[in-house]
N, C-alpha and C positions, 0 to 999 in steps of 0.2 A: 519425448520432448517435455519441456517444463511449462509452467503457467505463464501465459503471455499477458493476460489482463487480470489484475488482482481483484478477487471477488469483493464487492462492496465499495471499490474505489470510484469516486466521481470521475467522469470523463471530461478532460480539459482540452479545449481546442478541437482540431479536426482529426486527431489520432494518427497523423502521418508526420513524423518529426525527423526521421533519419533514414537509414538504409541498412544493407547487409553488413555483417561484421567482416573485417579484413582477415582476422586470424581465428576462425571458429574452432580450430584444433587446440588453441591455448586455453588455459584454465579460466573458469568463470569468476567474476568478481562483482563487488558492489562498492560504490564510492559515495561517501557522506560529505555533504556540503551544508553550509548555513547561508541563509539569504541576507544576513546582516540587517535584520529588521525585527519588528515586534511580531506578535502572534495574534490570533483571533480571526474571526470570520472576515471582517473587512480587509485585514492585511492579507489573508489567504486569497481573497478574490482579486485584489489589486495586484498582488505579486504574480498570480497566474496570468493575468492580462498583460503585465509588463514583460514577462518571460516570452510570451507568445509574440508580443510586438517587436522585441529585439532579436527574435530568432535564437534564443538561448535556452530552449526547453530541456529540462532533465526528463527522466522517465516519470518521476514521482515528486509531488509536493506534499509535505507532511507538517501538521501543526502539533507540536509536542504538548500543548496545553489542553487540547480538546480531542486528540486522536483523530482529527479530520484528515482524510487522505484523498488525493486526486492523482490521476494518471494522464499524462500527455500522449504517450505512445506505447507500443508493445515492447515487452522486455527483451524480445529476441532480436530487436533491431537497435541501431545506435541512437544515442541522444545527442544533445548539443551543448552540454555543460562544461566540457573540458577543452583546453587549448591543445593543439597538436604539439608534439615533441619533434620539431623539424618536419621531416616528411612522414613521421610516424603518427597516424591518426589515433590518438589515445581513446577517443570515444568509441572506436571500433575494435578495441583489443579484447580478445578472448571469446569464449563461447557466448557469454553475455557480459555486459559492462553496465550494470544497473546504476543509474545516477539518481540520488535522492537529495533534494533540497529541503532542509528543515527550516521552518520559520523560527530563527533564533540568531544569536550573535556569538561569534567565536570567543569573545571575551567573557561571556557568561554561559558556561557549558550547560546545554539544555538538559543533560542528565541530572543536574542538581535540582531541577524543579519540575520535570516533565510528568505527564500522566499517560503513560503508554497503555493502550487498551487493545481490543480485538483487531482494530485496523492495523496497528503496528505489528501485531502477531501475524496477520495475513500477509503483510509486506515481507517479513522474514521467511515465512513459509514459502512464498513465491520465489524468493532468492534461493532458498535451499532446494526447491524443486528443480533448479538448473544445476545443482551440485555445488553451489557456493559454500565453501567450508566455513566453520565457525572459528576462524583465525584472523589475525591481523599481521600479515607477512612483513610489512614495513616497520613494525615496532611502534615506538612512541609517536604520539601526535604532537604538533606544535603547541607550545604554551603561550606564545605571544607572536606578534608580527615580526620580531627579529630572530625568532628561534629557527634554527636550521633543522630540517627533517630529512629522512631518507627518501630521495627521489630516484633511486637506482633503477635504471631501465631493465637490467637483467631480472631483478626481483619482480618488477611489474609484469614482465612477459612470462615468467616461468612459474609464478606462484599465485594461485587463486585465493580468494578470501575477501576480507573487508579492508578498505583503504580510506584514509581521509583525503580530501582534496590536496592537503599539504604533502601527501606521499606520491603524487602522480608526476612523473617526469614531464618537463616542458611547461609546468604550471608554477605560479609563484604565490598563490593564495595560502593562508595558514589555517583556513577553516577545516574542520568544524571546531577547532580549539580542543582543549584537553578534556574531552568528554570521557565518561567512564565506559571503556570498551567492553568490559565484562557485563556491565548492566545492559548494554544494547543487545548483546547475545542472549542474555537471560530473559529479556522481555518478550521474546518470541515463544511460541508454543512448543518448539522443539520437534514438531511432528508435521512435516510438509504434506499437504494433500496431494492426491494423484495429479499427474500432469494433464494438461488440456488436450483434447482430441482435435478440436476445430479452432485453429488460430487465425482464421481469416477475418474475424470481426470482433469488436469489443464486447458485444453482447452475446450471451450464451456460450462463451468460450471455455468456461470452467468445467470441472468434472466432479464437483461436489454433488452429494445426493442428500435430499431432505425427505424425511418420512412424513407424509400427510397425517398419518395416525398420531405420530408424536407431537406434531404441531397443534393438532386439534386438542390433544390431551393437555398440552401446555396452556393453550388459550382458554381451556375450561377450568384449570386449577390455579394458575399463577396470579390472575387478577385478585382473587380473594385470599390468597396466601399472604404471610408476612412480607414486608417490603424486601425485595431482592431475591425472593424465593425462585428457584429454578427447578423445573421438573425434567426438561429435556434440553439442556443448555446448548449442546453442540448444534442441534438442528435449528433451534431458535436463533442462534447467533448468525447463521447464514442468512436467514430471512431478515433479521434486523439490519445487517450490513447492507442488504439490497434496499431496504426502506430508507436507510440513511443516505445511500447514493442517490435515491430519488428526491432527496431533500424533505422527506416526510418525518424523519426521526432524528432527534438530536443525538450527538455522539455519547453523551452521558447516559443515555438509556439503551445503548447497544451493550447489553450486559447478560444476555442469555435468558432473561426472564420475560415471558410473554405477558407483561403487566398491562396496566391500563394505558400507558403511553404508547406501547407497541400496538395495542388493540386499536387505539385511536388512529395511529399512523396507517395501520392496515386498512381501516375503514376508508381513509382517504384514498388509498391505492385502489380499493374496490370501486370508489367513485370515479376514478380515472378510467377504470375498465368499463364504465357505463352502468354499474349497478346502483340502485337506489333503495331507500327504505330499509326493510328488514334484510335485503340482500347485500347491504353495505353496513353490516353490524360489527365489522372488525374480526370476525371469525373466518379464517381462510377456507375457501372452497378450492377444489382441484383446478378449475379453469383459471381463476385469478392467480393462484400460486404458481401454476405452470407458466403463465404469462410473465410473472415476476422472475421466475427462474430463467426463462428464455432471454430476458433482458440483462440478467446479472450473473449468469454462469453457474446455475445449479439445476439438477434434475429432481423430479418429484416421484418418489416411490409410494407404495401403498401404505 
């Protein structure tokens, strides 16, 4: 099985937005939408609330300017972002049908100005863990509201990969606009993490592993090193994504460096865990790190 909850993604709403897929034997896919709005934290929060209010939640909400990411429901169940194609429930097509709403406008392709980071890479890794291939089966995306695009039902059901909202049969929107399709694929890490073992809950559902020894080494060396220095980037990124999801670390500092901003954020996490004084100094201990991992889908090794 694949990743159901993206490591580091904020949890939006109650986590129950859809149901089982109608055609789980058909290929997996991911569909890109734009919210037709601006970006930034205020827009992110208000858009999330609005989508919940009208019952049109996608799986994922993403800000291309800050790399902020939130998730409404598990990737192995349906979302609510697509119209049906007659009796064909397009939200429930395929092994997975991951719906991503990007805080952007179709008329201003977000790949012209975006700042993809580790959260975007984690999103693509999660899609790839379900077998979503790095292809765009329906071809070109719409360039404006009057442009016709391929909404072929046979392609939709028989070919997995990346689709724009403009490519989905039964739908009439032209988003996400003429984004750079190759840039979207290239922004991921290209190396999907292992699949999740426990898909029953948003927290602790991932299968990533973090070395406590490497985190301690990074916390001891990165703060005094030159700006942006990384000693154990992959392990630190997992921890930073979890801190970001807790609202303790800004997206711009989720960079794989256990610098002073990450240390301060971790000290706040230790405070939430009940530690005080020297016990909340921003240097991870096993107990607090394991608690963070249980909440955000990673294990702690020696």
